[in-house]
C-alpha positions as CSV (number, residue, x, y, z in Angstrom):
1,M,0.3,0.1,-0.1
2,T,2.9,2.3,0.4
3,T,3.2,2.9,-3.6
4,V,0.8,6.0,-3.9
5,A,-0.5,7.5,-7.1
6,L,-1.8,11.0,-6.4
7,A,-4.4,11.8,-9.2
8,A,-4.1,15.3,-10.6
9,T,-6.7,16.7,-13.2
10,G,-8.1,20.0,-14.2
11,G,-11.1,20.8,-12.1
12,M,-9.7,19.5,-8.7
13,L,-8.8,21.6,-5.4
14,H,-5.3,22.5,-5.0
15,F,-5.6,22.4,-0.9
16,E,-6.3,18.9,-1.1
17,L,-3.8,17.8,-3.5
18,A,-1.1,20.0,-1.8
19,L,-2.0,18.4,2.0
20,A,-1.7,14.8,0.4
21,H,1.6,15.5,-1.1
22,E,3.0,17.2,2.0
23,V,2.0,13.9,4.1
24,F,3.4,11.1,1.7
25,A,6.2,13.0,-0.4
26,A,8.5,12.9,2.8
27,A,9.2,11.0,5.5
28,P,9.2,12.5,9.0
29,A,12.6,13.0,10.8
30,G,13.7,10.0,12.6
31,A,11.6,7.4,10.6
32,A,13.4,4.1,10.0
33,G,12.9,2.3,6.9
34,P,11.3,2.9,3.6
35,W,8.5,5.5,3.0
36,Y,6.0,6.1,0.4
37,D,6.7,6.1,-3.3
38,L,4.4,8.8,-4.3
39,T,3.6,9.5,-8.3
40,V,1.5,12.3,-9.3
41,C,-0.7,11.3,-12.1
42,G,-2.4,13.3,-14.4
43,P,-3.3,13.2,-18.3
44,A,-1.0,16.4,-19.1
45,A,0.0,19.6,-17.7
46,V,-3.1,20.9,-15.9
47,H,-4.3,24.0,-13.9
48,I,-5.3,23.3,-10.3
49,G,-7.1,26.3,-9.2
50,R,-4.4,29.2,-9.8
51,F,-1.6,26.9,-10.2
52,R,-0.2,24.8,-12.9
53,L,1.2,21.5,-12.2
54,E,3.1,19.1,-14.3
55,P,2.2,15.4,-13.5
56,D,4.9,12.8,-13.2
57,T,3.0,10.4,-15.4
58,G,-0.4,9.5,-16.9
59,L,-3.5,7.8,-15.4
60,E,-2.6,4.7,-16.3
61,R,-0.2,4.6,-13.5
62,L,-3.1,4.5,-10.9
63,R,-3.9,0.9,-12.0
64,Q,-0.1,-0.1,-10.6
65,A,-0.5,1.7,-7.4
66,G,-1.2,0.3,-3.9
67,T,-2.9,3.5,-2.8
68,V,-4.6,5.9,-4.8
69,I,-5.6,9.5,-3.7
70,V,-8.2,11.3,-5.1
71,P,-8.1,15.0,-4.1
72,G,-11.4,17.2,-3.9
73,W,-13.3,17.9,-6.8
74,A,-13.8,21.4,-7.0
75,D,-17.6,21.6,-9.0
76,V,-19.7,18.8,-7.7
77,D,-22.2,19.8,-10.2
78,E,-19.9,18.8,-13.0
79,D,-19.2,15.2,-13.9
80,P,-15.6,14.3,-13.4
81,P,-13.7,13.3,-16.4
82,A,-14.3,9.9,-17.9
83,D,-10.8,8.8,-18.1
84,L,-10.1,9.8,-14.4
85,V,-13.2,7.7,-13.4
86,E,-12.4,4.6,-15.4
87,A,-9.0,4.7,-14.0
88,V,-9.7,4.9,-10.6
89,R,-12.2,2.0,-11.0
90,E,-9.4,0.0,-12.7
91,A,-7.1,0.7,-10.1
92,H,-9.7,-0.4,-7.7
93,E,-10.4,-3.5,-9.6
94,A,-6.4,-4.4,-9.4
95,G,-6.6,-4.2,-5.9
96,A,-5.5,-0.7,-5.0
97,R,-6.9,1.0,-2.0
98,V,-8.7,3.9,-3.1
99,V,-9.0,7.1,-0.9
100,S,-11.0,10.2,-1.7
101,L,-10.5,13.7,0.1
102,C,-13.4,16.1,0.5
103,T,-15.4,16.2,-2.7
104,G,-13.3,13.3,-4.3
105,A,-15.9,11.3,-3.0
106,F,-17.9,12.0,-6.3
107,V,-15.5,10.7,-8.3
108,L,-15.4,7.3,-6.4
109,A,-19.0,7.4,-6.4
110,A,-19.2,7.9,-10.5
111,A,-16.8,4.9,-10.5
112,G,-19.2,2.8,-8.5
113,L,-16.7,2.3,-5.7
114,L,-19.0,3.6,-3.1
115,D,-22.1,1.7,-3.7
116,G,-23.6,-0.1,-0.7
117,L,-20.7,1.2,1.2
118,R,-20.8,4.1,3.9
119,A,-18.9,7.2,2.9
120,T,-18.6,11.2,3.6
121,T,-17.6,14.2,1.9
122,H,-17.7,18.0,2.9
123,W,-20.6,18.7,5.0
124,A,-22.0,21.3,2.4
125,H,-22.2,18.5,-0.2
126,T,-23.3,15.4,1.6
127,D,-27.1,15.8,0.8
128,E,-25.9,16.0,-3.0
129,L,-23.9,13.1,-3.1
130,A,-26.9,11.2,-1.3
131,A,-29.2,12.4,-3.8
132,R,-27.0,11.6,-6.8
133,H,-25.9,8.3,-5.6
134,P,-28.8,6.9,-3.6
135,L,-26.7,3.3,-3.4
136,V,-24.2,5.3,-1.2
137,E,-24.7,5.6,2.4
138,V,-23.8,9.1,3.3
139,D,-22.8,9.9,7.0
140,P,-22.4,13.7,7.2
141,D,-21.1,13.6,10.8
142,V,-17.8,12.1,10.5
143,L,-14.5,13.3,9.8
144,Y,-13.7,10.1,7.5
145,V,-14.9,6.7,6.7
146,D,-12.6,3.6,6.5
147,N,-14.2,0.5,4.6
148,G,-10.8,-1.0,4.2
149,R,-9.9,-0.8,0.5
150,V,-12.1,2.1,0.1
151,L,-11.7,5.3,2.3
152,T,-13.5,8.8,2.1
153,S,-12.7,12.0,4.0
154,A,-15.0,14.8,5.1
155,G,-13.9,18.6,3.9
156,K,-10.6,20.5,4.2
157,A,-8.8,19.6,7.6
158,A,-10.4,16.3,7.8
159,A,-8.4,15.4,4.2
160,L,-5.3,15.6,6.6
161,D,-7.0,13.5,9.2
162,L,-7.5,10.8,6.7
163,C,-3.8,11.1,5.5
164,L,-2.7,10.7,9.1
165,H,-5.0,7.8,9.5
166,L,-3.3,5.8,6.7
167,V,0.2,6.7,8.0
168,R,-1.0,5.3,11.3
169,L,-2.3,2.1,9.3
170,D,0.8,1.7,7.4
171,F,3.6,2.8,9.8
172,G,1.9,2.8,13.2
173,S,1.0,5.8,15.8
174,S,4.5,7.0,16.5
175,V,5.2,7.3,13.2
176,A,2.0,8.9,12.5
177,N,2.3,11.5,15.4
178,A,5.9,12.3,13.9
179,V,4.3,13.6,10.8
180,A,1.5,15.5,12.8
181,R,4.4,17.3,14.9
182,R,6.1,18.4,11.6
183,L,2.6,19.9,10.4
184,V,1.8,21.4,14.0
185,V,-1.4,19.6,14.1
186,P,-3.1,17.1,16.2
187,P,-2.2,13.3,15.3
188,H,-6.0,12.3,16.0
189,R,-8.9,14.0,16.6
190,A,-12.1,12.6,18.1
191,G,-15.8,13.6,17.3
192,G,-17.6,14.3,14.2
193,Q,-16.8,16.8,11.0
194,A,-14.9,19.8,12.3
195,Q,-17.0,22.0,10.0
196,F,-19.8,21.5,12.7
197,V,-17.5,22.8,15.5
198,T,-17.5,26.5,16.2
199,A,-14.0,26.4,17.5
200,P,-11.9,23.2,16.7
201,V,-9.2,24.3,19.1
202,P,-9.3,26.9,22.1
203,D,-8.7,29.9,20.4
204,R,-7.5,32.2,23.5
205,D,-5.4,31.6,25.9
206,D,-8.2,32.2,28.5
207,H,-10.5,29.7,26.9
208,P,-11.5,27.1,29.7
209,L,-10.0,24.2,28.1
210,A,-6.9,25.8,26.8
211,A,-5.2,24.9,30.2
212,L,-7.2,21.7,31.0
213,L,-6.6,19.5,27.7
214,P,-2.7,19.5,28.5
215,W,-3.4,19.0,32.2
216,I,-5.2,15.8,31.4
217,I,-2.5,14.5,28.8
218,E,0.1,14.8,31.6
219,R,-2.2,12.7,34.0
220,L,-3.5,10.1,31.8
221,D,-2.2,7.2,34.2
222,Q,-4.8,8.9,36.8
223,P,-8.5,7.6,37.4
224,L,-9.8,10.9,36.4
225,T,-13.6,11.7,36.4
226,V,-15.8,14.2,34.8
227,E,-16.1,15.5,38.4
228,D,-12.3,16.1,38.5
229,L,-12.1,17.8,35.3
230,A,-15.1,19.8,36.0
231,R,-13.2,21.1,39.4
232,R,-10.1,21.7,37.6
233,A,-11.6,23.9,35.0
234,G,-13.7,25.8,37.7
235,M,-17.3,24.8,36.2
236,S,-20.1,22.5,36.4
237,S,-19.9,18.9,34.9
238,R,-22.7,20.0,32.6
239,H,-21.2,23.3,31.4
240,L,-17.8,21.3,30.9
241,G,-19.4,18.7,28.7
242,R,-21.1,21.8,26.8
243,H,-17.5,23.1,26.2
244,F,-16.0,19.8,25.2
245,R,-18.8,19.1,22.6
246,A,-18.1,22.5,21.2
247,V,-14.3,22.2,21.1
248,T,-13.7,18.5,20.3
249,G,-17.0,17.4,19.0
250,T,-17.4,14.7,21.9
251,T,-17.9,14.1,25.4
252,P,-15.2,14.5,28.0
253,L,-15.0,10.7,28.9
254,Q,-14.8,10.0,25.0
255,W,-12.0,12.2,24.3
256,L,-10.2,11.0,27.4
257,L,-10.5,7.4,26.4
258,T,-9.5,8.1,23.0
259,Q,-6.2,9.8,24.4
260,R,-5.6,6.7,26.7
261,I,-5.9,4.5,23.6
262,R,-3.4,6.5,21.6
263,H,-1.0,6.6,24.3
264,A,-1.4,2.9,24.7
265,Q,-0.6,2.4,21.1
266,E,2.6,4.5,21.6
267,L,3.8,2.5,24.6
268,L,2.9,-0.8,22.6
269,E,5.1,0.4,19.7
270,R,8.1,2.1,21.7
271,T,8.4,-0.3,24.9
272,D,8.8,-3.8,25.9
273,D,6.4,-3.1,28.8
274,S,3.5,-5.7,29.7
275,V,-0.1,-4.8,29.0
276,D,-0.7,-4.7,32.8
277,T,2.3,-1.9,33.2
278,I,0.7,-0.2,30.0
279,A,-3.0,-0.5,31.4
280,A,-1.6,1.4,34.5
281,A,0.4,3.9,32.5
282,T,-2.6,4.7,30.5
283,G,-5.1,4.9,33.3
284,M,-7.0,1.9,32.5
285,G,-6.5,-0.2,35.6
286,T,-6.2,-3.5,34.4
287,A,-5.0,-5.5,31.5
288,T,-8.7,-6.7,31.1
289,T,-10.0,-3.3,30.7
290,L,-7.4,-2.1,28.4
291,R,-7.9,-4.9,26.4
292,R,-11.6,-4.6,26.0
293,H,-11.5,-0.9,25.1
294,F,-8.4,-1.5,22.8
295,N,-10.0,-4.1,20.9
296,R,-12.8,-2.3,20.2
297,T,-11.3,0.9,19.5
298,V,-8.5,-0.3,17.5
299,G,-9.8,-3.6,15.9
300,V,-7.1,-5.9,17.3
301,P,-5.9,-6.9,20.8
302,P,-2.7,-5.1,22.3
303,D,-0.5,-8.1,21.6
304,T,-1.4,-8.2,18.1
305,Y,-1.0,-4.6,17.5
306,R,2.4,-5.1,19.0
307,R,3.4,-7.7,16.8
308,T,2.5,-6.1,13.5
309,F,4.2,-2.6,14.4
310,R,7.2,-3.2,16.5
311,S,9.4,-4.6,13.7
312,R,8.4,-1.9,11.5
313,T,9.3,0.6,14.4
314,R,12.7,-0.9,15.2
């Protein structure tokens, strides 16, 4: 899956295209082993917004890639080019993992790759995607959807969430975190589409959560409750819940659980600590509790996750 073909044709959005190129073109500092082999594919020199781009090769290269990235499609009322749709369809049939960013979902839908699957796109266009492609189960409330070999993201910043998710799948959390640090973004955001959130992150130093979130991260080994967080923030539990919904898109306890799981992933990759030790370090209490939450969230048990990624990390 680390052979990546980035589709580039006229009518695409330059933000999503540049974003994908930034993530997959260069390995983060300190990453061991080979990185993605990225090729930009298009029919000829094209204009992407205000920019002129010269692809490395033609669209036929999509059929040879392990992963195909389709950036956002600028005008969803216009049918995407037939040669792009056909190349994406053939790449999928050849076994590629096909990924759409933002309104690139309209290209995947036109190729028939989303029929019978759950998918998402920019919140402003979810109704149009559902109306035009009734066989697609459109979910407007998520940052991205992973169906295994077909993945779709919501709009703009959510495209970066999906790109980091791919890095996490391919190289593990530590490497994905390194990429996120390079880009100065969170390695993982919980909750729904960021476009629904009035303030994705605290935008003032005096915001009630600006100091609370780092305080929580430093105490993941402790059995924190909503009451503990509310007391630290100097507000009621109900008021705290409203702030968390507005800033993170989820509840305090769900956000806290997500941070515990991410920390457990890093410890499984970077250390030889036992599952019991990691359970204590992440505030899960017991190995049984960690295994239950980890398996439900990540999809595999902690021991399986460690075996999968430790050799790659080394």
